[in-house]
Every structure is written in structure tokens, then in C-alpha cells.
C-alpha positions as CSV (number, residue, x, y, z in Angstrom):
1,M,8.7,-28.5,-29.8
2,W,5.7,-30.8,-29.3
3,L,6.2,-34.6,-28.8
4,S,3.2,-36.9,-28.8
5,G,2.9,-38.9,-25.6
6,F,5.4,-36.8,-23.7
7,G,3.6,-33.5,-23.4
8,H,5.4,-30.2,-23.8
9,F,9.1,-30.2,-24.0
10,H,11.2,-27.0,-23.8
11,L,14.7,-26.7,-25.2
12,H,17.0,-24.6,-23.0
13,P,20.2,-22.9,-24.3
14,P,23.5,-24.0,-22.9
15,H,24.6,-22.6,-19.5
16,N,26.4,-19.2,-19.9
17,P,28.3,-18.0,-16.7
18,A,28.6,-14.5,-18.2
19,Y,24.8,-14.3,-18.5
20,D,24.4,-15.3,-14.8
21,F,27.0,-12.7,-13.8
22,A,25.2,-9.9,-15.7
23,V,21.9,-10.9,-14.0
24,D,23.5,-10.9,-10.6
25,M,25.0,-7.5,-11.3
26,N,21.6,-6.0,-12.4
27,Q,19.9,-7.5,-9.3
28,S,22.6,-6.0,-7.0
29,I,22.3,-2.6,-8.7
30,S,18.5,-2.6,-8.3
31,L,18.6,-3.2,-4.6
32,D,18.3,-0.1,-2.4
33,K,21.2,0.9,-0.4
34,P,20.7,-0.2,3.2
35,K,20.7,2.3,6.0
36,P,23.9,2.6,8.0
37,I,23.9,1.1,11.5
38,Q,22.2,3.3,14.1
39,G,24.4,5.6,16.0
40,F,27.4,7.6,14.8
41,P,27.5,6.0,11.4
42,R,23.9,6.9,10.6
43,V,24.2,10.5,11.8
44,A,27.5,10.9,9.9
45,D,25.8,9.5,6.7
46,K,22.9,11.9,7.2
47,I,25.3,14.9,7.3
48,A,27.5,13.7,4.5
49,C,24.6,13.0,2.1
50,D,23.4,16.6,2.1
51,P,24.5,18.0,-1.3
52,D,24.2,21.6,0.0
53,R,26.2,20.8,3.2
54,T,23.8,22.9,5.2
55,S,23.2,20.0,7.7
56,T,26.7,20.3,9.0
57,I,25.3,21.4,12.4
58,F,27.3,20.9,15.6
59,R,27.3,22.2,19.1
60,R,29.4,25.3,20.0
61,F,29.6,24.5,23.7
62,D,29.5,28.2,24.7
63,R,29.5,27.3,28.4
64,L,32.6,25.1,28.2
65,S,34.3,27.6,25.9
66,A,33.7,30.5,28.3
67,R,35.0,28.4,31.2
68,N,38.0,27.3,29.3
69,L,38.8,30.9,28.5
70,L,38.4,31.8,32.1
71,F,40.8,29.1,33.1
72,L,43.4,30.2,30.6
73,E,43.0,33.8,31.7
74,A,43.5,32.8,35.4
75,Q,46.6,30.8,34.5
76,L,48.0,33.8,32.6
77,A,47.2,36.1,35.5
78,E,49.2,33.8,37.9
79,L,52.1,33.7,35.4
80,E,52.0,37.4,35.0
81,A,52.1,37.9,38.8
82,R,55.1,35.5,39.1
83,Q,57.0,37.4,36.4
84,K,56.2,40.7,38.1
85,R,57.5,39.5,41.5
86,S,60.7,38.3,39.7
87,D,61.2,41.8,38.2
88,E,60.7,43.4,41.5
89,Q,63.3,41.2,43.1
90,D,65.8,42.0,40.4
91,L,65.1,45.7,40.8
92,V,65.9,45.4,44.5
93,A,69.0,43.2,44.1
94,A,70.4,45.2,41.1
95,S,72.9,42.5,40.2
96,P,74.9,42.9,37.0
97,T,73.8,39.5,35.7
98,A,70.1,40.5,36.1
99,V,70.7,43.9,34.4
100,E,72.3,42.1,31.5
101,C,69.5,39.6,31.2
102,H,66.9,42.3,31.2
103,S,68.7,44.2,28.4
104,D,70.3,41.6,26.1
105,W,68.4,38.5,25.0
106,R,71.6,36.7,24.0
107,K,73.1,37.1,27.4
108,F,69.8,36.0,29.0
109,E,69.7,32.9,26.9
110,A,73.3,32.1,27.5
111,Y,73.0,32.5,31.3
112,A,69.7,30.5,31.4
113,T,71.2,27.5,29.5
114,E,74.7,27.5,31.1
115,R,75.4,24.3,33.0
116,N,78.0,23.1,35.4
117,G,80.1,20.0,35.1
118,D,77.5,17.9,36.9
119,G,74.8,19.0,34.6
120,S,73.1,21.5,36.9
121,F,72.3,25.0,35.9
122,A,75.1,27.5,36.6
123,K,72.6,30.3,37.2
124,P,69.3,28.7,38.3
125,E,67.6,32.0,38.8
126,Q,68.0,32.9,35.1
127,A,67.0,29.3,34.1
128,A,63.8,29.7,36.1
129,K,63.1,33.0,34.5
130,M,63.6,31.5,31.0
131,E,61.3,28.6,31.9
132,L,58.7,31.1,33.1
133,A,59.0,33.2,29.9
134,L,58.6,30.1,27.7
135,E,55.6,29.0,29.7
136,I,54.0,32.4,29.3
137,K,54.6,32.3,25.6
138,D,52.9,28.9,25.1
139,K,50.0,29.7,27.4
140,L,49.5,33.1,25.7
141,N,49.4,31.5,22.3
142,E,46.9,29.0,23.5
143,Y,44.8,31.7,25.0
144,H,44.8,33.9,21.9
145,Q,44.0,30.9,19.7
146,A,41.1,30.0,21.9
147,L,39.8,33.6,21.8
148,A,40.1,33.9,18.0
149,T,38.4,30.5,17.5
150,H,35.5,31.4,19.8
151,Q,35.1,34.8,18.1
152,V,34.8,33.2,14.7
153,L,32.2,30.8,16.0
154,L,30.2,33.5,17.7
155,N,30.2,35.6,14.5
156,S,29.1,32.7,12.3
157,K,25.6,32.7,11.0
158,P,23.1,30.5,12.8
159,P,21.7,27.5,11.0
160,A,18.2,27.8,9.5
161,K,15.4,26.8,11.8
162,T,14.0,24.4,9.2
163,T,17.3,22.7,8.9
164,I,17.5,22.3,12.7
165,K,14.0,20.9,12.8
166,G,14.8,18.4,10.1
167,M,18.0,17.3,11.7
168,R,16.3,17.0,15.1
169,D,13.5,14.9,13.7
170,C,16.0,12.6,12.1
171,F,18.2,12.5,15.2
172,L,15.3,11.7,17.6
173,D,13.6,9.4,15.0
174,T,10.3,11.2,15.6
175,K,9.0,10.6,12.0
176,S,9.3,6.8,12.2
177,G,5.8,6.4,13.8
178,K,7.1,4.4,16.7
179,L,5.5,4.8,20.1
180,N,8.9,5.1,21.8
181,P,11.4,6.3,19.2
182,T,15.1,5.8,20.0
183,P,17.5,8.7,19.5
184,Q,20.5,8.0,17.2
185,L,23.0,8.8,20.0
186,W,22.6,7.9,23.6
187,G,24.0,9.2,26.9
188,S,24.7,12.9,27.2
189,S,24.6,13.3,23.4
190,M,20.8,12.8,23.5
191,A,20.5,16.6,24.3
192,R,22.4,17.6,21.2
193,F,19.5,19.7,19.8
194,D,18.0,20.9,23.1
195,N,19.5,24.4,22.9
196,E,19.3,26.0,19.4
197,N,21.3,29.0,20.5
198,D,24.3,26.7,21.2
199,L,24.4,25.3,17.6
200,V,26.6,26.4,14.8
201,A,26.5,25.5,11.1
202,L,29.8,25.1,9.1
203,R,27.9,26.2,6.0
204,V,24.7,28.2,5.7
205,P,22.9,29.2,2.5
206,A,24.4,32.3,0.9
207,D,21.1,34.1,0.5
208,Q,19.5,33.4,3.8
209,D,17.3,36.4,4.0
210,R,13.8,36.8,5.4
211,L,12.1,36.1,2.1
212,S,14.0,32.8,1.8
213,E,13.1,31.8,5.4
214,L,9.5,32.7,4.8
215,I,9.3,30.5,1.7
216,L,11.3,27.8,3.3
217,N,9.0,27.7,6.4
218,Y,5.7,27.6,4.6
219,F,6.4,26.2,1.1
220,G,9.5,24.2,1.7
221,G,7.8,21.0,0.7
222,F,7.8,22.1,-3.0
223,F,11.6,22.0,-3.0
224,K,12.2,18.6,-1.4
225,F,14.0,15.8,-3.1
226,E,15.1,12.4,-1.9
227,S,18.7,11.4,-1.6
228,S,20.2,8.7,-3.8
229,D,19.8,6.0,-1.2
230,G,16.1,7.0,-0.6
231,N,16.6,7.2,3.1
232,S,16.6,11.0,3.5
233,A,14.9,14.0,2.1
234,Y,16.6,17.4,1.5
235,I,15.6,20.8,0.3
236,S,17.4,22.0,-2.9
237,E,19.2,25.3,-2.1
238,K,19.5,26.1,-5.9
239,S,15.8,25.7,-6.5
240,L,14.9,27.8,-3.5
241,A,17.4,30.5,-4.6
242,R,15.9,30.5,-8.1
243,C,12.4,30.8,-6.7
244,V,13.4,33.7,-4.4
245,A,15.1,35.5,-7.3
246,I,11.9,35.2,-9.4
247,I,9.7,36.5,-6.6
248,S,12.1,39.3,-5.9
249,S,12.2,40.4,-9.5
250,F,8.4,40.2,-9.7
251,L,8.0,42.4,-6.5
252,S,10.5,44.9,-7.9
253,A,8.6,45.2,-11.1
254,I,5.3,45.7,-9.2
255,L,6.8,48.3,-6.9
256,L,8.3,50.3,-9.8
257,F,5.8,50.0,-12.7
258,G,2.8,49.5,-10.5
259,S,3.4,52.8,-8.8
260,I,4.1,54.6,-12.1
261,V,0.9,53.3,-13.7
262,S,-1.2,54.1,-10.6
263,L,0.2,57.6,-10.4
264,Y,-0.4,58.3,-14.1
265,F,-4.2,58.0,-13.8
266,V,-4.4,60.3,-10.7
267,H,-5.0,64.0,-11.2
268,N,-5.7,65.2,-7.7
269,P,-2.4,66.6,-6.2
270,Y,-3.4,65.6,-2.7
271,A,-4.1,62.1,-3.9
272,L,-0.7,62.1,-5.7
273,L,1.1,63.0,-2.5
274,G,-0.8,60.3,-0.5
275,M,-0.1,57.6,-3.1
276,L,3.6,58.7,-3.3
277,G,3.9,58.3,0.5
278,G,2.0,54.9,0.4
279,W,4.2,53.5,-2.3
280,T,7.4,54.7,-0.6
281,V,6.3,53.1,2.7
282,L,5.5,49.9,0.9
283,F,8.9,49.9,-0.8
284,A,10.7,50.5,2.5
285,T,8.7,47.8,4.2
286,C,9.6,45.2,1.5
287,V,13.3,46.1,1.6
288,G,13.4,46.1,5.3
289,W,11.5,43.0,6.1
290,L,12.2,40.7,3.0
291,T,15.9,41.4,2.7
292,N,19.0,41.5,4.8
293,A,19.7,45.1,3.9
294,K,21.3,47.3,6.6
295,R,19.7,50.5,7.8
296,D,21.8,52.7,5.6
297,Q,21.2,50.6,2.6
298,T,17.4,50.6,3.2
299,F,17.5,54.4,3.6
300,A,19.5,54.9,0.4
301,A,17.2,52.6,-1.6
302,T,14.0,54.2,-0.3
303,A,15.4,57.7,-1.0
304,A,16.2,56.7,-4.6
305,Y,12.8,55.1,-5.1
306,A,11.0,58.2,-3.8
307,A,13.2,60.4,-6.0
308,V,12.2,58.4,-9.1
309,L,8.5,58.8,-8.2
310,V,8.9,62.6,-7.6
311,V,10.6,63.1,-10.9
312,F,7.8,61.2,-12.6
313,I,5.1,63.3,-10.9
314,S,6.8,66.6,-11.7
315,G,7.5,65.7,-15.3
316,T,5.3,65.8,-18.3
317,L,4.3,62.1,-17.9
318,G,2.6,62.8,-14.6
319,G,-1.0,62.6,-14.0
320,A,-1.7,66.4,-13.8
321,P,-3.9,67.4,-16.7
322,N,-2.2,69.8,-19.0
323,S,-5.3,71.3,-20.5
324,N,-6.4,73.0,-17.2
325,V,-3.1,74.4,-16.3
326,V,-3.2,78.1,-15.8
327,T,0.0,79.9,-16.6
328,S,0.9,83.3,-15.4
329,C,2.0,86.1,-17.7
330,N,2.8,89.8,-17.5
331,C,0.9,91.7,-20.1
332,T,1.4,95.4,-20.9
333,L,-0.6,97.7,-23.0
334,T,1.2,99.6,-25.7
């Protein structure tokens, strides 16, 4: 509306609280999620935001585990020696009570728990033996559990080197551009990634073969994506697996049909044998170096591949010219 003498005049709609609330909600949604506070919260957020869960890397503490197992083993050895001495004493004494306790568990338990009127044990020797047996049982269970747990950790697949590098850079804050970057954790935890052989991943990619590692090391940037908060970058395991599957299929087709096509146009038998050996060696190299196949699997696959090529060469589709083939015959004059 224009009013003479008063300049421009704008009419505003009446105040609407619901409209202000919607604007505030939109503004809050558009804001980026702030980074967690530095330290344990930020490291935990980094691990939890990984959709593939391959960044769940922790220390295995091999030295401490070995020392703990040695301590448990030494304790069990002492308990074993005590029980052995007790058995030798019972053998020399040959008391009826000891004979019953070594032959009948119910008698042993009854004698070991029997008490006098004042609350003391009626047969303290058997009570001490029962206490020793229970202590051995608890310590032996602890020892076996520690052994089994350490065995599982030692047999676990190691984390990928690229994942370790990414987690180390994030942990040490080396990509921030600061002159003196500060690690996420202080104290003794600063050496968390110093020894890669002491690390274990709770989850590793299912297809972590040499081809996947090769593509990840040199072309991993093509599979990066940012997290929802924009504070971290990850590599998509699904995209990498899809790329590896395509390359593997392409290589398989080249090794099979490429060898057949090349052998089809060769007529020299010596050249055929040389090309057969070359294609077989190339196939064995690809299977051995680009996959996680075991030795027996590599040998079986190479033998099958060579058999296919031999059948092709010896068949009618081979490259040997049929027009110049001399056949033998036995002719007789009648």
C-alpha cells in the first residue's frame, strides 16, 4: 500500500506462534551435528558411526594375556603340588576316613562339612581337602576360560591396514593441519596404535582377499562417503565388494575365453604347448595372488583349467589345420 506523505507502508500478517515454531524446527534441523567432546566420547562416536562396523579395533594385550596365563598356570601348579602331597600323606597314614573320602564323594562331602557343637570342623583335614578341591576347580575354570578366549583372539582375522591407518589418523588428529595435533586419548592410551600386531578387529570384511586389499589401498578414495554428521569419512564395504565381484568376473572371462580365442588361431603344435603353459601359469598366479584360496584349492582349480584347454586343443575346435592332416591306412592289393 502506498500512502502519500508517509512513504512506503507494509502490512504484516498477525503473529502466528505455530509459524515461529516451524521456522525454529527447520533451522535446528539444518544445523550440522556438533562433534562430541574430545576424548573417549569422540573415539566411541567414531567407532559407532561406522555402518560396516570394521572400525571396531581394540588392543589384544598379548603381553599381558601371556603373563596372566603364566600366573594362572603357576597358581594351578602350586595347587596341584599341594593336592599331591595330601594324597601322599593319606597313602602313608591309610586311615579309614581317608580311604572313604577318596572313594565316595558323599562321604567326603559329609566329613568335610561336619561340625562340632562349637561350630568348628569335626574333621579339619577333610575340610581342608574340600577347600583345596574347590579352589582348584575355580582356578582351573578361570585358566581354561582365559586360554579359550586368548585362542579365539589369536585366530581372529587382523584388521585391514587401511582401516588401521584411518583410525590412527583420526585418533592422533594428524589430518587437522595443526602444527602440534593432540591425540584423542592421553596418558598410556596414546600408544594405542603403535603396535599393529597387537590389534584385533571385532568385525572384518567378509571378502578380505588380496584383490580387495589392492583396490582398497590404491583406489579406496572412489568408495568413500561421509557420515551423516559430516565429521567422518568411511569406505563402503558393499561398493567395494561389488567392484571386486565385477573385476573378478571380468578376469575370469578373459582367462577362459581369451585363452580359447588365442589358441584357436595358432596352428603350430609347439606354440600351442607354449601358450597352454603360459595361460595355465597366468591362471594359477591370479588364483594364488588375488584370492585367499588354499594350496589344494589353487591346485585343483589350475588342474581343471588346464584340462579344459587340453580338451579344446585336442578336439575339432582346436587350431590344428584339418586339411593338412595325414592319416595312416593299411592298403592291400587284391
